Backbone of each chain as ProteinMPNN parsed JSONL, in Angstrom:
{"seq_chain_A": "XXXXXXXXXXXXXXXXXXXXXXXXXXXXXXXXXXXXXXXXXXXXXXXXXXXXXXXXXXXXXXXXXXXXXXXXXXXXXXXXXXXXXXXXXXXXXXXXXX", "coords_chain_A": {"N_chain_A": [[-6.272, 25.66, -3.325], [-8.33, 24.964, -4.072], [-11.377, 23.256, -4.996], [-11.64, 21.975, -8.146], [-13.608, 23.848, -10.726], [-14.505, 22.538, -13.173], [-14.796, 19.901, -13.398], [-16.993, 17.362, -13.93], [-19.859, 16.154, -12.189], [-20.229, 13.365, -10.903], [-17.618, 12.898, -10.8], [-16.111, 14.309, -9.323], [-17.315, 13.523, -6.927], [-16.662, 11.112, -6.802], [-14.216, 11.354, -6.615], [-14.238, 12.346, -3.679], [-15.404, 10.332, -2.229], [-13.51, 8.297, -2.72], [-11.158, 9.59, -1.38], [-12.787, 9.281, 1.559], [-12.865, 6.49, 1.784], [-10.382, 5.812, 1.552], [-9.051, 7.255, 3.88], [-10.638, 6.093, 5.683], [-9.718, 3.344, 5.789], [-7.528, 3.787, 6.368], [-7.534, 4.585, 9.393], [-8.42, 2.106, 9.819], [-6.184, 0.211, 9.309], [-4.82, 1.132, 11.299], [-5.459, -0.257, 13.844], [-4.467, -2.63, 13.402], [-1.653, -2.224, 14.277], [-1.862, -1.452, 16.328], [-2.873, -3.418, 18.307], [-2.112, -5.473, 16.631], [-0.644, -8.77, 17.166], [2.314, -9.85, 16.562], [5.5, -8.067, 16.264], [6.322, -8.625, 13.865], [3.251, -7.783, 12.379], [2.845, -5.649, 13.014], [4.327, -4.192, 11.368], [3.93, -4.706, 9.173], [1.487, -3.444, 8.89], [1.82, -1.112, 9.456], [3.314, -0.5, 7.004], [0.964, -0.848, 4.731], [-0.517, 1.521, 5.916], [1.356, 3.249, 4.718], [0.896, 2.574, 2.089], [-1.491, 3.837, 2.101], [-1.654, 6.482, 2.776], [-0.357, 7.079, 0.483], [-2.1, 6.54, -1.707], [-4.048, 8.503, -0.542], [-2.851, 10.977, -1.104], [-2.684, 11.188, -4.012], [-5.203, 11.26, -4.685], [-6.266, 13.445, -3.161], [-4.398, 15.341, -4.797], [-6.138, 14.839, -7.547], [-8.365, 15.892, -6.641], [-7.727, 18.585, -6.245], [-6.686, 19.511, -8.134], [-4.251, 19.623, -8.456], [-0.696, 19.009, -9.843], [1.268, 18.71, -8.188], [0.648, 17.071, -5.959], [1.223, 14.667, -6.55], [3.98, 13.992, -6.946], [4.428, 14.227, -4.093], [3.335, 12.15, -3.223], [4.645, 10.25, -4.809], [7.228, 10.409, -3.372], [6.023, 9.595, -0.736], [5.886, 7.377, -1.267], [8.19, 6.441, -1.512], [9.664, 6.838, 1.256], [8.103, 5.333, 2.837], [8.853, 2.258, 1.658], [11.455, 2.749, 2.384], [11.483, 2.625, 5.171], [9.972, 0.528, 5.667], [11.936, -1.935, 4.799], [14.155, -1.447, 6.948], [13.068, -1.252, 9.468], [12.464, -3.784, 9.013], [14.729, -5.179, 9.141], [15.602, -4.781, 11.233], [14.567, -5.749, 13.117], [14.935, -8.458, 12.396], [17.976, -8.867, 11.852], [19.132, -7.193, 13.946], [20.64, -4.927, 13.69], [20.652, -2.173, 11.49], [22.492, -1.201, 9.406], [25.234, -3.134, 8.607]], "CA_chain_A": [[-6.369, 24.491, -2.66], [-9.708, 25.133, -3.915], [-11.826, 21.896, -5.87], [-11.723, 22.417, -9.499], [-14.878, 24.052, -10.661], [-14.828, 21.866, -14.374], [-15.114, 18.58, -12.916], [-18.309, 16.805, -13.669], [-20.694, 15.923, -10.413], [-19.873, 11.812, -10.616], [-15.834, 12.618, -10.453], [-15.891, 14.879, -7.964], [-18.451, 12.725, -5.985], [-16.422, 9.609, -7.06], [-13.055, 11.472, -5.642], [-14.783, 12.347, -2.481], [-16.004, 9.039, -1.854], [-12.414, 7.529, -2.363], [-11.124, 9.974, -0.218], [-13.36, 8.968, 2.883], [-13.061, 5.277, 1.931], [-9.02, 5.605, 2.043], [-9.165, 7.419, 5.176], [-11.064, 4.92, 6.87], [-9.316, 2.143, 5.795], [-6.179, 3.923, 7.246], [-7.509, 4.284, 10.381], [-8.608, 0.521, 10.367], [-5.265, -0.442, 9.638], [-4.221, 1.73, 12.884], [-6.109, -1.133, 14.514], [-3.326, -3.686, 13.414], [-0.598, -1.288, 14.549], [-1.898, -0.902, 17.863], [-3.252, -4.748, 18.636], [-1.279, -6.448, 16.34], [0.276, -9.54, 18.406], [3.76, -9.553, 16.684], [5.987, -6.854, 15.705], [6.165, -8.356, 11.855], [2.208, -8.083, 12.192], [2.782, -3.974, 13.183], [4.922, -3.573, 10.126], [2.652, -4.972, 7.713], [-0.123, -2.455, 9.584], [2.32, 0.803, 9.093], [3.313, -0.819, 5.338], [-0.363, -0.774, 4.918], [-0.978, 3.035, 6.218], [1.929, 4.083, 4.094], [0.765, 2.752, 0.976], [-3.028, 3.955, 1.904], [-1.536, 7.384, 2.466], [0.175, 7.219, -0.951], [-3.461, 6.659, -2.229], [-5.029, 9.726, -0.328], [-2.122, 11.857, -1.898], [-3.467, 10.753, -5.032], [-6.583, 11.865, -4.568], [-5.814, 15.118, -3.099], [-3.917, 15.641, -6.295], [-7.124, 14.92, -8.333], [-9.491, 16.809, -6.074], [-6.956, 20.314, -6.05], [-6.096, 19.793, -9.797], [-2.607, 20.236, -8.633], [-0.075, 17.668, -10.158], [2.184, 18.581, -7.333], [0.824, 16.178, -4.901], [1.601, 13.271, -7.572], [5.641, 14.043, -6.594], [4.757, 14.266, -2.863], [2.835, 10.571, -3.11], [5.874, 9.392, -5.161], [8.172, 10.444, -2.171], [5.957, 8.828, 0.744], [5.935, 5.658, -1.666], [9.622, 6.139, -1.036], [9.848, 6.876, 2.615], [7.564, 4.067, 3.116], [9.51, 1.18, 1.311], [13.015, 2.414, 3.061], [11.096, 2.617, 6.256], [9.738, -1.068, 6.055], [13.161, -2.557, 4.839], [14.823, -0.746, 7.744], [12.24, -2.074, 10.794], [12.268, -5.457, 8.998], [16.129, -5.506, 8.881], [16.337, -4.676, 12.792], [14.09, -6.773, 14.176], [15.341, -9.885, 12.178], [19.345, -8.807, 12.37], [19.668, -6.347, 15.095], [21.09, -3.607, 12.947], [20.149, -1.759, 10.177], [23.354, -1.049, 8.461], [26.198, -3.964, 9.191]], "C_chain_A": [[-8.038, 24.486, -3.19], [-10.653, 23.885, -4.971], [-12.315, 22.474, -7.102], [-13.184, 22.436, -9.758], [-15.458, 23.089, -12.092], [-15.436, 20.855, -14.394], [-16.833, 18.324, -12.91], [-18.827, 16.265, -12.288], [-19.837, 14.874, -10.311], [-18.386, 11.723, -10.548], [-15.828, 13.313, -9.401], [-16.721, 14.636, -6.677], [-16.856, 11.399, -5.93], [-14.698, 9.839, -5.825], [-13.278, 11.617, -4.128], [-15.143, 11.172, -1.372], [-14.585, 8.186, -1.608], [-11.597, 7.833, -1.391], [-11.419, 9.355, 1.553], [-12.921, 7.773, 2.82], [-11.25, 4.861, 2.089], [-8.514, 5.924, 3.089], [-9.373, 6.677, 6.115], [-10.695, 3.654, 6.987], [-7.912, 2.196, 6.34], [-5.971, 3.851, 8.609], [-8.214, 2.792, 10.877], [-7.58, -0.339, 10.357], [-4.155, -0.324, 10.913], [-4.545, 0.273, 13.843], [-5.408, -2.433, 14.494], [-1.987, -3.606, 13.93], [-0.427, -1.34, 15.779], [-1.968, -2.952, 18.518], [-2.554, -6.03, 18.261], [-0.079, -7.584, 17.044], [1.712, -9.217, 18.195], [3.938, -8.622, 16.179], [5.556, -6.947, 13.865], [4.403, -8.118, 11.932], [1.986, -6.041, 12.002], [3.848, -3.588, 12.102], [4.412, -3.703, 9.139], [1.829, -4.031, 7.891], [0.471, -1.269, 8.828], [2.578, 0.22, 7.699], [2.239, -0.229, 4.96], [-0.497, 0.762, 4.87], [0.018, 3.847, 4.979], [1.826, 4.049, 2.161], [-0.898, 3.39, 0.772], [-2.816, 5.757, 2.069], [-0.752, 7.983, 1.063], [-1.287, 7.359, -2.05], [-4.215, 8.159, -2.085], [-3.98, 11.119, -0.904], [-2.158, 11.907, -3.367], [-4.565, 11.392, -5.473], [-6.799, 12.96, -4.138], [-5.475, 15.685, -4.317], [-4.966, 15.945, -7.033], [-8.154, 15.865, -7.454], [-8.724, 18.646, -6.103], [-6.901, 20.3, -7.169], [-4.833, 20.36, -9.551], [-1.833, 19.161, -8.609], [0.642, 17.947, -8.966], [2.269, 17.797, -6.218], [0.62, 14.742, -5.482], [3.26, 12.875, -7.028], [5.572, 13.844, -5.078], [4.157, 12.703, -2.643], [3.882, 9.694, -3.462], [6.865, 9.322, -3.892], [7.57, 9.731, -0.906], [5.988, 7.64, 0.093], [7.306, 5.297, -1.108], [10.216, 5.877, 0.284], [9.273, 5.08, 3.184], [7.909, 2.638, 3.21], [10.922, 1.204, 2.355], [12.762, 2.059, 4.44], [10.819, 1.19, 6.701], [10.939, -1.489, 5.881], [13.938, -2.061, 6.123], [14.514, -1.678, 8.95], [12.414, -3.612, 10.343], [13.835, -5.919, 9.372], [16.657, -5.743, 10.561], [15.502, -4.844, 13.653], [14.544, -8.333, 13.671], [16.715, -9.869, 12.527], [19.929, -8.196, 13.57], [20.382, -5.574, 14.804], [20.602, -3.53, 11.927], [21.515, -1.872, 8.89], [24.728, -1.789, 9.118], [27.821, -3.005, 8.882]], "O_chain_A": [[-8.864, 23.9, -2.491], [-10.091, 23.908, -6.066], [-13.223, 23.304, -7.158], [-13.967, 21.579, -9.345], [-16.668, 22.882, -12.179], [-16.415, 20.634, -15.107], [-17.677, 18.858, -12.189], [-18.036, 15.994, -11.385], [-18.751, 15.068, -9.765], [-17.856, 10.645, -10.279], [-15.448, 12.732, -8.385], [-16.782, 15.348, -5.675], [-16.271, 11.058, -4.902], [-14.23, 9.161, -4.91], [-12.519, 11.023, -3.362], [-15.142, 11.164, -0.141], [-14.427, 7.512, -0.59], [-11.185, 6.999, -0.584], [-10.596, 9.1, 2.432], [-12.364, 7.521, 3.889], [-10.875, 3.82, 2.629], [-7.599, 5.236, 3.542], [-8.698, 6.489, 7.127], [-11.06, 2.883, 7.875], [-7.223, 1.235, 6.683], [-4.973, 3.4, 9.173], [-8.464, 2.47, 12.039], [-7.597, -1.39, 10.998], [-3.247, -1.034, 11.346], [-3.622, -0.129, 14.551], [-5.624, -3.281, 15.36], [-1.243, -4.579, 14.054], [0.641, -1.308, 16.389], [-1.019, -3.496, 19.082], [-2.367, -7.078, 18.88], [1.073, -7.282, 17.354], [2.393, -8.604, 19.017], [3.034, -8.03, 15.59], [5.007, -6.206, 13.05], [4.166, -8.593, 10.821], [1.294, -5.39, 11.219], [4.164, -2.399, 12.127], [4.399, -2.888, 8.217], [1.293, -3.665, 6.844], [-0.051, -0.615, 7.925], [1.665, 0.665, 7.003], [2.338, 0.985, 4.783], [-0.589, 1.273, 3.754], [-0.399, 4.843, 4.388], [2.269, 4.811, 1.302], [-1.468, 3.45, -0.318], [-3.702, 6.441, 1.555], [-0.646, 9.171, 0.758], [-1.396, 8.163, -2.976], [-4.758, 8.813, -2.976], [-4.514, 12.215, -1.072], [-1.543, 12.836, -3.892], [-4.734, 11.973, -6.545], [-7.633, 13.626, -4.751], [-6.229, 16.487, -4.868], [-5.077, 17.127, -7.359], [-8.719, 16.697, -8.163], [-9.381, 19.678, -5.966], [-7.127, 21.445, -7.563], [-4.339, 21.305, -10.166], [-1.958, 18.325, -7.715], [0.628, 16.838, -8.432], [3.279, 17.635, -5.535], [-0.039, 13.852, -4.943], [3.651, 11.736, -6.774], [6.569, 13.306, -4.596], [4.697, 12.09, -1.722], [4.163, 8.67, -2.838], [7.241, 8.23, -3.466], [8.344, 9.285, -0.059], [6.128, 6.67, 0.837], [7.6, 4.286, -0.471], [11.039, 4.992, 0.516], [9.852, 4.113, 3.679], [7.622, 1.877, 4.134], [11.4, 0.233, 2.941], [13.557, 1.318, 5.019], [11.236, 0.687, 7.745], [11.453, -1.547, 6.998], [14.8, -2.94, 6.146], [15.251, -2.558, 9.396], [12.492, -4.527, 11.163], [14.028, -7.023, 9.881], [17.558, -6.44, 11.028], [15.493, -4.317, 14.765], [14.507, -9.281, 14.456], [17.03, -10.665, 13.412], [20.969, -8.563, 14.116], [21.094, -5.253, 15.756], [20.114, -4.48, 11.314], [21.467, -2.458, 7.808], [25.315, -1.206, 10.029], [28.893, -3.463, 9.277]]}, "seq_chain_B": "XXXXXXXXXXXXXXXXXXXXXXXXXXXXXXXXXXXXXXXXXXXXXXXXXXXXXXXXXXXXXXXXXXXXXXXXXXXXXXXXXXXXXXXXXXXXXXXXXXXXXXXXXXXXXXXXXXXXXXXXXX", "coords_chain_B": {"N_chain_B": [[-12.639, 19.155, -19.69], [-13.714, 16.305, -21.009], [-16.782, 13.9, -21.14], [-16.135, 11.514, -21.273], [-13.751, 11.267, -20.545], [-13.234, 11.938, -18.35], [-14.83, 9.832, -16.979], [-13.548, 7.582, -17.112], [-11.596, 8.223, -15.758], [-12.947, 8.049, -13.138], [-13.829, 5.477, -12.954], [-11.285, 4.314, -12.859], [-10.806, 5.316, -10.201], [-12.268, 3.748, -8.862], [-12.021, 1.332, -9.144], [-10.004, 1.161, -7.954], [-10.232, 2.261, -5.141], [-11.961, 0.055, -4.054], [-10.055, -2.152, -4.022], [-8.122, -1.199, -2.3], [-10.008, -0.897, -0.075], [-10.642, -4.081, 0.342], [-7.779, -4.56, 0.739], [-7.192, -3.661, 3.177], [-9.146, -4.954, 4.672], [-8.377, -7.268, 4.451], [-5.963, -7.225, 5.817], [-6.789, -6.921, 8.309], [-8.793, -9.068, 9.041], [-7.542, -11.673, 8.744], [-5.741, -14.194, 9.905], [-2.633, -14.864, 10.039], [0.646, -13.424, 10.682], [1.665, -14.258, 7.876], [-0.58, -14.635, 6.187], [-1.66, -12.001, 6.149], [0.228, -9.87, 5.004], [0.051, -11.273, 2.469], [-2.294, -10.556, 1.821], [-1.963, -7.75, 2.112], [0.22, -7.078, 0.257], [-0.633, -7.518, -2.128], [-3.499, -6.706, -2.674], [-3.362, -4.115, -1.567], [-1.556, -2.722, -3.514], [-2.344, -2.835, -6.16], [-4.331, -1.201, -5.869], [-3.245, 1.021, -5.356], [-1.814, 1.396, -7.467], [-3.771, 1.286, -9.411], [-5.059, 3.89, -8.986], [-2.668, 5.649, -9.09], [-2.876, 5.469, -12.115], [-5.215, 6.436, -12.883], [-4.265, 9.123, -12.015], [-2.557, 9.447, -14.358], [-3.854, 9.319, -16.427], [-5.909, 11.506, -15.746], [-4.581, 14.048, -15.229], [-2.957, 14.51, -18.205], [-0.238, 12.586, -19.964], [1.425, 14.78, -21.22], [0.905, 16.974, -19.942], [1.935, 20.022, -18.558], [4.222, 20.564, -16.295], [4.553, 17.871, -15.638], [2.964, 15.53, -14.455], [1.421, 13.377, -15.0], [3.355, 11.6, -16.285], [4.677, 11.299, -13.777], [3.345, 9.686, -12.374], [2.987, 7.566, -13.573], [5.923, 6.944, -13.445], [5.309, 6.197, -10.64], [3.811, 3.805, -10.432], [5.58, 1.927, -11.567], [7.73, 2.237, -9.361], [6.212, 1.19, -7.542], [5.509, -1.24, -7.939], [8.131, -2.244, -7.991], [8.724, -2.321, -5.614], [6.898, -3.375, -3.697], [6.56, -5.798, -3.284], [9.254, -6.273, -2.801], [9.467, -5.38, -0.275], [7.46, -6.817, 1.375], [8.317, -9.054, 0.994], [10.858, -9.178, 2.564], [9.457, -8.734, 5.38], [8.46, -11.029, 5.46], [10.49, -12.748, 5.554], [11.679, -11.605, 7.944], [10.059, -12.519, 10.137], [10.068, -14.887, 9.761], [13.071, -15.504, 10.571], [12.167, -14.636, 13.169], [10.374, -16.287, 14.451], [7.713, -16.844, 13.836], [4.651, -18.177, 14.308], [2.969, -20.256, 11.99], [-0.717, -19.826, 11.334], [-3.657, -22.157, 12.332], [-3.588, -25.3, 10.873], [-1.234, -25.197, 8.871], [2.015, -25.829, 7.847], [5.487, -25.646, 7.777], [7.641, -26.659, 4.945], [10.035, -28.424, 5.617], [10.241, -29.027, 8.376], [7.886, -30.201, 9.307], [6.251, -28.721, 11.471], [4.61, -26.662, 12.595], [6.115, -24.251, 13.544], [8.757, -22.044, 12.669], [12.094, -23.36, 12.162], [14.486, -22.996, 14.415], [16.29, -19.917, 15.322], [19.282, -20.496, 15.128], [19.874, -22.955, 13.9], [18.792, -22.392, 11.034], [20.276, -19.932, 10.047], [20.845, -18.067, 7.492]], "CA_chain_B": [[-12.442, 17.798, -19.013], [-15.257, 16.116, -21.368], [-17.487, 13.097, -20.131], [-15.499, 9.998, -21.546], [-11.899, 11.295, -19.982], [-14.346, 11.642, -16.804], [-15.808, 8.275, -16.567], [-12.45, 6.706, -17.387], [-11.229, 8.468, -14.178], [-13.975, 7.636, -12.158], [-13.654, 4.222, -13.171], [-10.035, 3.892, -11.698], [-10.568, 5.871, -8.803], [-13.524, 3.245, -8.155], [-11.252, 0.242, -8.506], [-8.595, 1.476, -6.732], [-10.826, 2.193, -4.083], [-12.102, -1.679, -4.062], [-8.522, -2.823, -4.085], [-7.635, -0.52, -0.745], [-10.909, -1.817, 1.05], [-10.269, -5.36, 0.264], [-6.431, -5.373, 1.142], [-7.198, -3.397, 4.48], [-10.069, -5.791, 5.657], [-7.786, -8.811, 4.839], [-5.075, -6.931, 6.755], [-7.579, -7.057, 9.861], [-9.904, -10.74, 9.663], [-6.991, -12.928, 8.341], [-5.324, -15.347, 11.186], [-1.233, -14.685, 11.048], [1.376, -12.281, 9.422], [1.731, -14.21, 6.582], [-1.795, -14.391, 5.539], [-1.809, -10.786, 5.995], [1.113, -9.446, 4.208], [-0.323, -11.805, 1.264], [-3.655, -9.758, 1.367], [-1.937, -6.174, 1.783], [1.023, -6.484, -0.905], [-1.341, -7.639, -3.668], [-4.729, -5.963, -2.894], [-3.294, -2.529, -2.09], [-0.705, -2.339, -4.477], [-3.53, -2.99, -7.177], [-5.362, 0.244, -5.692], [-2.441, 2.329, -5.032], [-1.579, 1.514, -9.087], [-4.952, 1.802, -10.267], [-5.516, 5.21, -8.533], [-1.836, 5.964, -10.141], [-3.406, 5.346, -13.437], [-6.86, 7.708, -12.808], [-3.539, 10.244, -12.046], [-1.961, 9.432, -15.514], [-5.589, 9.914, -17.09], [-6.492, 13.273, -15.05], [-2.908, 15.027, -16.058], [-2.632, 13.901, -19.265], [1.152, 12.191, -19.719], [2.12, 15.312, -21.772], [0.963, 18.035, -19.319], [2.936, 20.459, -17.914], [4.955, 19.731, -15.063], [4.772, 16.273, -16.018], [2.344, 14.924, -13.356], [1.12, 12.295, -15.358], [4.469, 10.647, -16.088], [5.206, 11.055, -12.208], [2.504, 8.626, -12.041], [3.439, 6.361, -14.411], [6.864, 6.361, -12.398], [4.889, 5.518, -9.377], [3.496, 2.502, -11.015], [6.807, 1.047, -11.715], [8.214, 1.91, -7.962], [5.472, 0.663, -6.422], [5.534, -2.904, -8.432], [9.54, -3.201, -7.823], [8.917, -2.047, -4.027], [6.22, -3.365, -2.358], [6.66, -7.343, -3.18], [10.476, -6.63, -1.888], [8.811, -5.27, 1.159], [6.617, -8.173, 1.702], [9.447, -10.493, 1.37], [11.765, -8.909, 3.532], [8.857, -8.568, 6.267], [8.065, -12.588, 5.717], [11.859, -13.254, 6.084], [12.165, -11.247, 9.339], [8.993, -13.142, 10.58], [10.589, -16.431, 9.606], [13.784, -16.09, 11.194], [11.599, -14.242, 14.888], [9.946, -17.606, 14.871], [6.247, -16.729, 14.305], [4.043, -19.647, 13.805], [1.564, -20.444, 11.163], [-2.404, -20.043, 12.251], [-4.364, -22.953, 11.928], [-2.451, -26.399, 10.766], [-0.395, -25.21, 8.101], [3.299, -26.288, 8.309], [6.379, -25.747, 6.996], [7.737, -28.138, 4.41], [10.859, -29.405, 6.046], [10.132, -30.009, 9.82], [6.174, -30.536, 9.551], [5.978, -27.923, 12.415], [4.364, -25.129, 12.579], [7.102, -23.064, 14.245], [9.994, -22.322, 12.014], [13.643, -23.926, 12.958], [15.036, -22.158, 15.549], [17.645, -18.989, 14.051], [20.333, -21.102, 15.33], [19.852, -23.377, 12.618], [18.026, -21.567, 9.901], [21.022, -18.808, 9.801], [21.121, -17.721, 6.281]], "C_chain_B": [[-13.946, 17.113, -19.904], [-15.432, 14.519, -20.641], [-16.579, 11.663, -20.108], [-14.346, 9.512, -20.484], [-12.424, 11.149, -18.394], [-14.553, 10.398, -16.296], [-14.389, 7.426, -16.439], [-11.656, 6.847, -15.613], [-11.646, 8.185, -13.068], [-13.856, 6.013, -11.769], [-12.474, 3.778, -12.757], [-10.034, 4.265, -10.303], [-11.358, 4.749, -7.825], [-12.983, 1.943, -7.949], [-10.216, 0.379, -7.79], [-8.935, 1.479, -5.622], [-11.338, 1.046, -3.528], [-10.967, -2.137, -3.213], [-8.18, -2.475, -2.527], [-8.666, -1.198, 0.232], [-10.633, -3.09, 1.225], [-8.718, -5.196, 0.504], [-6.622, -4.762, 2.805], [-8.4, -4.726, 5.162], [-8.798, -7.15, 5.569], [-6.592, -8.796, 5.847], [-5.955, -7.157, 8.462], [-8.371, -8.674, 9.954], [-8.773, -11.651, 9.556], [-5.978, -13.574, 9.331], [-3.828, -15.047, 11.587], [-0.76, -13.984, 10.028], [1.33, -12.71, 8.212], [0.782, -14.335, 5.693], [-2.143, -12.92, 5.392], [-1.007, -9.84, 4.917], [0.745, -9.86, 2.45], [-1.529, -10.996, 0.993], [-3.132, -8.29, 1.048], [-0.873, -6.018, 0.465], [0.373, -6.475, -1.985], [-2.765, -6.708, -3.445], [-4.179, -4.036, -3.108], [-2.038, -1.992, -2.702], [-1.52, -2.129, -5.51], [-4.19, -1.421, -7.025], [-4.422, 1.04, -5.709], [-2.51, 2.465, -6.81], [-2.578, 2.064, -9.871], [-5.029, 3.519, -9.973], [-4.504, 6.045, -9.433], [-2.663, 6.201, -11.633], [-4.57, 6.321, -13.664], [-5.699, 8.886, -12.813], [-3.146, 10.457, -13.272], [-2.905, 10.035, -16.648], [-6.067, 11.239, -16.695], [-5.517, 13.809, -15.697], [-2.677, 13.779, -17.152], [-0.868, 13.831, -19.16], [1.843, 13.502, -20.375], [1.877, 16.838, -21.002], [2.103, 18.62, -19.118], [3.169, 20.516, -16.565], [4.978, 18.688, -14.881], [4.468, 15.153, -14.765], [1.697, 13.792, -13.774], [2.243, 11.294, -15.88], [5.321, 10.151, -15.106], [4.301, 9.962, -11.95], [2.688, 7.273, -12.571], [4.72, 5.814, -13.59], [6.633, 5.622, -11.227], [4.519, 4.089, -9.605], [4.536, 1.676, -11.075], [7.504, 0.989, -10.377], [7.326, 1.241, -7.502], [5.675, -1.023, -6.856], [6.872, -3.481, -8.259], [9.162, -3.392, -6.123], [8.268, -3.061, -2.848], [6.472, -5.163, -2.078], [8.012, -7.666, -2.593], [10.343, -6.589, -0.48], [8.347, -6.112, 1.699], [7.643, -9.131, 1.963], [10.604, -10.146, 2.484], [11.331, -8.826, 4.886], [8.671, -10.225, 6.825], [9.618, -13.13, 6.432], [12.145, -13.271, 7.539], [10.941, -11.975, 10.399], [9.267, -14.488, 10.517], [11.609, -16.416, 10.756], [13.424, -15.278, 13.004], [10.969, -15.864, 15.243], [8.475, -17.953, 14.943], [5.56, -17.981, 13.411], [3.168, -19.438, 12.785], [-0.27, -20.951, 11.808], [-2.553, -21.182, 11.503], [-3.257, -24.237, 11.78], [-1.85, -26.606, 9.436], [1.035, -25.448, 8.703], [3.902, -26.099, 7.511], [7.037, -26.525, 6.209], [8.606, -28.794, 5.143], [10.582, -29.959, 6.953], [8.816, -30.71, 9.938], [5.984, -30.292, 11.252], [5.281, -26.777, 11.566], [5.07, -23.877, 12.947], [8.175, -23.152, 13.228], [11.166, -22.954, 12.483], [13.966, -22.17, 13.608], [15.987, -20.932, 14.93], [18.473, -19.678, 13.979], [20.589, -22.327, 14.001], [19.89, -22.963, 11.178], [18.979, -20.072, 9.758], [21.328, -18.935, 8.111], [20.623, -19.439, 4.975]], "O_chain_B": [[-15.08, 17.384, -19.507], [-14.619, 14.001, -19.875], [-16.405, 10.932, -19.132], [-14.037, 8.462, -19.92], [-12.018, 10.378, -17.524], [-14.391, 10.092, -15.114], [-14.31, 6.591, -15.538], [-11.346, 6.036, -14.741], [-10.944, 8.055, -12.065], [-13.808, 5.491, -10.655], [-12.537, 2.688, -12.188], [-9.419, 3.692, -9.404], [-11.278, 4.684, -6.598], [-13.236, 1.321, -6.917], [-9.684, -0.449, -7.052], [-8.253, 0.85, -4.813], [-11.156, 0.984, -2.313], [-10.973, -2.421, -2.015], [-8.0, -3.347, -1.677], [-8.31, -1.916, 1.166], [-10.326, -3.378, 2.381], [-8.336, -6.357, 0.362], [-6.15, -5.488, 3.68], [-8.154, -5.254, 6.246], [-8.453, -7.823, 6.541], [-6.203, -9.751, 6.519], [-5.443, -7.545, 9.512], [-8.417, -9.282, 11.023], [-8.898, -12.605, 10.324], [-5.031, -12.792, 9.242], [-3.47, -14.942, 12.76], [-1.252, -13.813, 8.913], [1.026, -11.919, 7.32], [1.037, -14.205, 4.495], [-2.93, -12.62, 4.495], [-1.615, -9.159, 4.091], [1.002, -9.157, 1.473], [-1.753, -10.761, -0.194], [-3.563, -7.634, 0.1], [-0.998, -5.06, -0.298], [0.594, -5.627, -2.849], [-2.948, -5.902, -4.357], [-4.355, -3.178, -3.973], [-1.567, -0.901, -2.383], [-1.431, -0.966, -5.904], [-4.462, -0.672, -7.963], [-4.776, 2.109, -6.206], [-3.096, 3.383, -7.385], [-2.487, 2.954, -10.716], [-5.046, 4.282, -10.94], [-4.893, 6.863, -10.265], [-2.942, 7.34, -12.006], [-4.696, 6.917, -14.734], [-5.992, 9.784, -13.603], [-3.258, 11.632, -13.622], [-2.711, 10.932, -17.468], [-6.632, 11.969, -17.51], [-5.69, 14.048, -16.892], [-2.357, 12.6, -17.0], [-0.211, 14.661, -18.531], [3.049, 13.475, -20.129], [2.549, 17.8, -21.376], [3.183, 18.08, -19.362], [2.248, 20.513, -15.748], [5.478, 18.324, -13.816], [5.214, 14.31, -14.267], [1.327, 13.068, -12.85], [1.936, 10.102, -15.865], [6.183, 9.272, -15.127], [4.724, 9.21, -11.071], [2.545, 6.174, -12.035], [4.772, 4.674, -13.13], [7.339, 4.718, -10.78], [5.007, 3.233, -8.868], [4.372, 0.565, -10.57], [7.932, -0.117, -10.049], [7.816, 0.37, -6.783], [5.974, -1.876, -6.021], [7.079, -4.694, -8.299], [9.314, -4.454, -5.519], [8.689, -3.423, -1.749], [6.547, -5.69, -0.968], [8.252, -8.74, -2.04], [10.83, -7.358, 0.349], [8.85, -6.328, 2.802], [7.773, -9.848, 2.956], [11.113, -11.036, 3.165], [12.199, -8.814, 5.759], [8.699, -10.639, 7.984], [9.789, -13.719, 7.499], [12.579, -14.185, 8.24], [11.163, -11.818, 11.6], [8.657, -15.252, 11.266], [11.368, -17.05, 11.783], [14.264, -15.348, 13.901], [11.205, -16.433, 16.309], [7.956, -18.827, 15.637], [5.834, -18.494, 12.326], [2.592, -18.351, 12.728], [-0.747, -21.92, 12.399], [-1.983, -21.425, 10.439], [-2.217, -24.231, 12.438], [-1.826, -27.691, 8.854], [1.233, -25.29, 9.907], [3.445, -26.209, 6.373], [7.184, -27.567, 6.848], [8.187, -29.894, 5.504], [10.521, -31.188, 6.935], [8.695, -31.725, 10.624], [5.705, -31.148, 12.092], [5.377, -26.273, 10.447], [4.695, -22.729, 12.71], [8.541, -24.277, 12.889], [11.042, -23.058, 13.703], [13.778, -20.976, 13.374], [16.437, -21.219, 13.82], [18.848, -19.856, 12.82], [21.605, -22.325, 13.307], [20.791, -23.151, 10.36], [18.362, -19.088, 9.351], [21.99, -19.853, 7.628], [20.798, -19.361, 3.759]]}, "name": "protein", "num_of_chains": 2, "seq": "XXXXXXXXXXXXXXXXXXXXXXXXXXXXXXXXXXXXXXXXXXXXXXXXXXXXXXXXXXXXXXXXXXXXXXXXXXXXXXXXXXXXXXXXXXXXXXXXXXXXXXXXXXXXXXXXXXXXXXXXXXXXXXXXXXXXXXXXXXXXXXXXXXXXXXXXXXXXXXXXXXXXXXXXXXXXXXXXXXXXXXXXXXXXXXXXXXXXXXXXXXXXXXXXXXXXXXXXXXXX"}
């Protein structure tokens, strides 16, 4: 879980800045989830949060030099897609599996 | 890790972070749900894809554990699923009767509100 030591300084700086920005935009997307006036607004906000968490997982894989977190990001992308489809079908059709 | 390798990874991280920021600003600032998903589904996809490319370059595709190839699979997966998700959300918003912002209108009716769910069923 330690930062890889052989990375050049500008790369580890870029990874840190990317992590901070990705975490910040994830929090900002939470504004749309909480206040966003209609239900599809909230679904779009949650979808954006899912994609941003995928990005955070990739950046964390780069920071820790651990390729396993790429698999984590792929699984998070799958979960985000399925949950988006499920919620959209629930609010439009009334049930998920007919 | 030599300097050119690191510089390429840094470039893709910068591009990806920029697109994530633009997508989320669009999510917050744009006026209605159709515009918001227009911003997020494209910009956020490009951002996450660029970060996946950074992962592919960082972990070379032939690396043990296959992290680089998994990143390429993630790119393909994102490009297939994110437009599908945005389409399904917009379809749900249209079924729920969400209005357009401003003076945009639906093409058939000439109104900002879509047809009632009874008439527009499939």
